[in-house]
One Martini backbone bead per residue (centre of mass of N, CA, C, O) as a GRO file, in nm:
protein
  208
    1MET     BB    1  -1.759   2.199  -0.048
    2GLY     BB    2  -1.784   1.912   0.118
    3LYS     BB    3  -1.781   1.576   0.158
    4LEU     BB    4  -1.953   1.307   0.318
    5SER     BB    5  -1.780   1.033   0.461
    6ILE     BB    6  -1.773   0.667   0.507
    7THR     BB    7  -1.575   0.421   0.683
    8ALA     BB    8  -1.655   0.066   0.694
    9PHE     BB    9  -1.645  -0.225   0.900
   10VAL     BB   10  -1.765  -0.559   0.808
   11THR     BB   11  -1.931  -0.834   0.832
   12LEU     BB   12  -2.138  -1.063   0.695
   13ASP     BB   13  -2.336  -1.000   0.964
   14GLY     BB   14  -2.278  -0.669   1.027
   15VAL     BB   15  -2.039  -0.634   1.207
   16HIS     BB   16  -1.837  -0.353   1.379
   17GLN     BB   17  -1.705  -0.443   1.633
   18ALA     BB   18  -1.384  -0.431   1.702
   19PRO     BB   19  -1.170  -0.453   1.443
   20GLY     BB   20  -0.858  -0.378   1.576
   21GLY     BB   21  -0.915  -0.522   1.872
   22PRO     BB   22  -0.982  -0.680   2.177
   23ASP     BB   23  -0.987  -0.376   2.344
   24GLU     BB   24  -1.163  -0.167   2.186
   25ASP     BB   25  -1.464  -0.328   2.240
   26ARG     BB   26  -1.636  -0.484   2.529
   27SER     BB   27  -1.913  -0.427   2.500
   28GLY     BB   28  -2.142  -0.671   2.593
   29GLY     BB   29  -1.904  -0.897   2.603
   30PHE     BB   30  -1.704  -0.858   2.377
   31ASP     BB   31  -1.455  -1.125   2.238
   32LEU     BB   32  -1.389  -1.053   1.895
   33GLY     BB   33  -1.161  -0.871   1.858
   34GLY     BB   34  -0.969  -0.824   1.553
   35TRP     BB   35  -1.101  -0.937   1.266
   36THR     BB   36  -0.921  -0.773   1.042
   37VAL     BB   37  -0.615  -0.849   1.065
   38PRO     BB   38  -0.587  -1.114   0.873
   39TYR     BB   39  -0.669  -0.911   0.604
   40ALA     BB   40  -0.417  -0.763   0.575
   41ASP     BB   41  -0.290  -0.577   0.291
   42GLU     BB   42  -0.197  -0.403   0.017
   43ASP     BB   43  -0.483  -0.341  -0.081
   44PHE     BB   44  -0.586  -0.222   0.180
   45GLY     BB   45  -0.368  -0.001   0.213
   46ARG     BB   46  -0.427   0.145  -0.053
   47PHE     BB   47  -0.714   0.231   0.009
   48ILE     BB   48  -0.662   0.391   0.269
   49THR     BB   49  -0.476   0.597   0.136
   50GLU     BB   50  -0.684   0.713  -0.059
   51VAL     BB   51  -0.877   0.819   0.152
   52PHE     BB   52  -0.674   1.008   0.315
   53ASP     BB   53  -0.595   1.186   0.065
   54ARG     BB   54  -0.903   1.325   0.069
   55ALA     BB   55  -0.875   1.472   0.324
   56GLY     BB   56  -0.993   1.767   0.530
   57ALA     BB   57  -1.158   1.611   0.760
   58PHE     BB   58  -1.291   1.504   1.087
   59LEU     BB   59  -1.567   1.287   1.199
   60LEU     BB   60  -1.641   1.189   1.542
   61GLY     BB   61  -1.703   0.985   1.774
   62ARG     BB   62  -1.619   0.936   2.090
   63HIS     BB   63  -1.504   0.648   2.082
   64THR     BB   64  -1.328   0.675   1.829
   65TYR     BB   65  -1.167   0.913   1.928
   66GLU     BB   66  -1.034   0.772   2.173
   67ILE     BB   67  -0.885   0.561   2.009
   68PHE     BB   68  -0.725   0.752   1.825
   69ALA     BB   69  -0.598   0.938   2.055
   70GLY     BB   70  -0.438   0.681   2.181
   71TYR     BB   71  -0.250   0.643   1.903
   72TRP     BB   72  -0.178   0.853   1.660
   73PRO     BB   73   0.008   1.063   1.814
   74LYS     BB   74   0.247   0.835   1.830
   75VAL     BB   75   0.258   0.873   1.519
   76THR     BB   76   0.547   1.048   1.362
   77ASP     BB   77   0.542   0.971   1.073
   78PRO     BB   78   0.522   1.174   0.789
   79ASN     BB   79   0.460   0.909   0.586
   80ASP     BB   80   0.206   0.844   0.718
   81PRO     BB   81  -0.110   0.839   0.575
   82VAL     BB   82  -0.274   0.863   0.846
   83ALA     BB   83  -0.124   1.028   1.068
   84SER     BB   84  -0.068   1.287   0.900
   85ARG     BB   85  -0.373   1.362   0.889
   86LEU     BB   86  -0.482   1.333   1.179
   87ASN     BB   87  -0.259   1.536   1.309
   88SER     BB   88  -0.324   1.798   1.099
   89LEU     BB   89  -0.620   1.791   1.080
   90PRO     BB   90  -0.928   1.853   1.134
   91LYS     BB   91  -1.128   1.780   1.432
   92TYR     BB   92  -1.451   1.624   1.511
   93VAL     BB   93  -1.636   1.581   1.816
   94VAL     BB   94  -1.920   1.404   1.919
   95SER     BB   95  -2.018   1.547   2.240
   96ASP     BB   96  -2.155   1.572   2.587
   97SER     BB   97  -1.889   1.466   2.776
   98ILE     BB   98  -1.679   1.649   2.643
   99ASP     BB   99  -1.494   1.938   2.730
  100LYS     BB  100  -1.194   1.843   2.634
  101ALA     BB  101  -0.954   1.829   2.369
  102ASP     BB  102  -0.610   1.726   2.334
  103TRP     BB  103  -0.607   1.698   2.043
  104ASP     BB  104  -0.483   1.847   1.798
  105GLY     BB  105  -0.745   2.006   1.619
  106THR     BB  106  -0.992   1.990   1.822
  107THR     BB  107  -1.355   1.983   1.809
  108VAL     BB  108  -1.641   2.025   1.990
  109VAL     BB  109  -1.967   1.891   1.929
  110ARG     BB  110  -2.276   2.064   1.971
  111GLY     BB  111  -2.607   2.046   1.959
  112ASP     BB  112  -2.707   2.087   1.642
  113LEU     BB  113  -2.605   1.846   1.441
  114VAL     BB  114  -2.707   1.920   1.160
  115LYS     BB  115  -2.611   2.214   1.158
  116GLU     BB  116  -2.311   2.165   1.226
  117VAL     BB  117  -2.237   1.969   0.992
  118ALA     BB  118  -2.321   2.149   0.759
  119ALA     BB  119  -2.108   2.369   0.830
  120ILE     BB  120  -1.857   2.192   0.804
  121LYS     BB  121  -1.894   2.116   0.510
  122GLU     BB  122  -1.887   2.407   0.395
  123ARG     BB  123  -1.568   2.454   0.518
  124THR     BB  124  -1.464   2.205   0.355
  125ASP     BB  125  -1.179   2.078   0.206
  126GLY     BB  126  -1.282   1.813   0.088
  127GLU     BB  127  -1.318   1.555   0.299
  128LEU     BB  128  -1.553   1.455   0.530
  129GLN     BB  129  -1.461   1.212   0.776
  130ILE     BB  130  -1.577   0.893   0.863
  131HIS     BB  131  -1.481   0.656   1.125
  132GLY     BB  132  -1.696   0.459   1.200
  133SER     BB  133  -1.938   0.572   1.391
  134ALA     BB  134  -2.238   0.450   1.362
  135ALA     BB  135  -2.433   0.632   1.522
  136LEU     BB  136  -2.359   0.890   1.375
  137ALA     BB  137  -2.422   0.795   1.088
  138GLN     BB  138  -2.726   0.742   1.133
  139SER     BB  139  -2.805   1.030   1.210
  140LEU     BB  140  -2.711   1.155   0.932
  141MET     BB  141  -2.866   0.969   0.734
  142ALA     BB  142  -3.154   1.066   0.825
  143HIS     BB  143  -3.052   1.364   0.679
  144ASP     BB  144  -2.874   1.331   0.416
  145LEU     BB  145  -2.545   1.390   0.485
  146ILE     BB  146  -2.443   1.141   0.342
  147ASP     BB  147  -2.272   1.071   0.039
  148THR     BB  148  -2.052   0.840   0.125
  149VAL     BB  149  -1.987   0.479   0.114
  150HIS     BB  150  -1.740   0.270   0.266
  151LEU     BB  151  -1.769  -0.083   0.232
  152LEU     BB  152  -1.611  -0.332   0.431
  153VAL     BB  153  -1.616  -0.681   0.361
  154PHE     BB  154  -1.562  -0.949   0.567
  155PRO     BB  155  -1.484  -1.307   0.561
  156VAL     BB  156  -1.685  -1.307   0.838
  157VAL     BB  157  -1.846  -1.469   1.121
  158LEU     BB  158  -1.970  -1.397   1.461
  159GLY     BB  159  -2.285  -1.375   1.595
  160LYS     BB  160  -2.188  -1.102   1.732
  161GLY     BB  161  -2.266  -0.776   1.794
  162ARG     BB  162  -2.258  -0.479   1.657
  163HIS     BB  163  -2.434  -0.308   1.415
  164PHE     BB  164  -2.423  -0.085   1.169
  165PHE     BB  165  -2.718  -0.162   1.074
  166ALA     BB  166  -2.963  -0.097   1.268
  167ASN     BB  167  -3.238  -0.098   1.413
  168GLY     BB  168  -3.403   0.200   1.282
  169ALA     BB  169  -3.307   0.267   1.028
  170VAL     BB  170  -3.324   0.461   0.766
  171PRO     BB  171  -3.444   0.425   0.471
  172THR     BB  172  -3.187   0.364   0.216
  173ALA     BB  173  -3.049   0.458  -0.091
  174PHE     BB  174  -2.800   0.336  -0.328
  175LYS     BB  175  -2.518   0.390  -0.537
  176HIS     BB  176  -2.315   0.187  -0.720
  177VAL     BB  177  -1.964   0.284  -0.817
  178GLU     BB  178  -1.766   0.071  -0.661
  179SER     BB  179  -1.529  -0.215  -0.683
  180ARG     BB  180  -1.333  -0.446  -0.477
  181THR     BB  181  -1.073  -0.704  -0.420
  182THR     BB  182  -0.881  -0.852  -0.216
  183SER     BB  183  -0.651  -1.106  -0.156
  184THR     BB  184  -0.834  -1.181   0.122
  185GLY     BB  185  -1.158  -1.101   0.051
  186VAL     BB  186  -1.220  -0.801   0.054
  187SER     BB  187  -1.506  -0.606   0.012
  188ILE     BB  188  -1.520  -0.302  -0.180
  189HIS     BB  189  -1.765  -0.044  -0.136
  190THR     BB  190  -1.904   0.223  -0.332
  191LEU     BB  191  -2.150   0.463  -0.215
  192GLU     BB  192  -2.433   0.663  -0.306
  193LEU     BB  193  -2.668   0.870  -0.253
  194ALA     BB  194  -3.041   0.797  -0.354
  195GLY     BB  195  -3.240   0.797  -0.119
  196ARG     BB  196  -3.525   0.622  -0.139
  197PRO     BB  197  -3.673   0.342  -0.151
  198GLU     BB  198  -3.803   0.097  -0.360
  199PHE     BB  199  -4.108  -0.095  -0.432
  200GLY     BB  200  -4.229  -0.438  -0.485
  201THR     BB  201  -4.329  -0.725  -0.694
  202TYR     BB  202  -4.342  -1.087  -0.800
  203GLU     BB  203  -4.625  -1.100  -0.842
  204LEU     BB  204  -4.884  -1.188  -1.017
  205PRO     BB  205  -5.130  -1.089  -1.175
  206GLU     BB  206  -5.458  -1.181  -1.156
  207ASN     BB  207  -5.492  -1.173  -1.498
  208ALA     BB  208  -5.243  -1.363  -1.604
   0.00000   0.00000   0.00000
């Protein structure tokens, strides 16, 4: 049985929209796409290679799938650590609007999302990986199906755009298991699911 992980890029103010380019996602009038590009360096590339080396399959939302399918099949270098995995390993796209996926090795997932994803995890060797796909991630997190979160925090504030953890997300606690910082200041945090948050108070007892 594989673990389900997600790798997500966010700004300091929690925005995740269009990290890779200005035309990646202009929904809502968003015009600040491509904000991760100035921070790419060898440290960042090394981490991404490590992530994809663990992949056994990929689970993607429709929008992320369409972005990936429009780019990665054109990268044919067998030594590319990302393209070689994405083009050869099983891919699952969660969508009610896609009838057929043309990218080789892709299966469209419909119906009971929780049941379907649990079954995919069961038959995956290695990690079942989500990249981007925040809405999908939140749906699965609400059912405790995501085991590991790789959160890459970029040192930039945008002030607008969709947030990765949007209002309405199920309260969830994580255990911080690893962190590193790239030469350009990207903070990379690896967190594992730890159940529901606990709460307390800093107020002094009445009789203190």
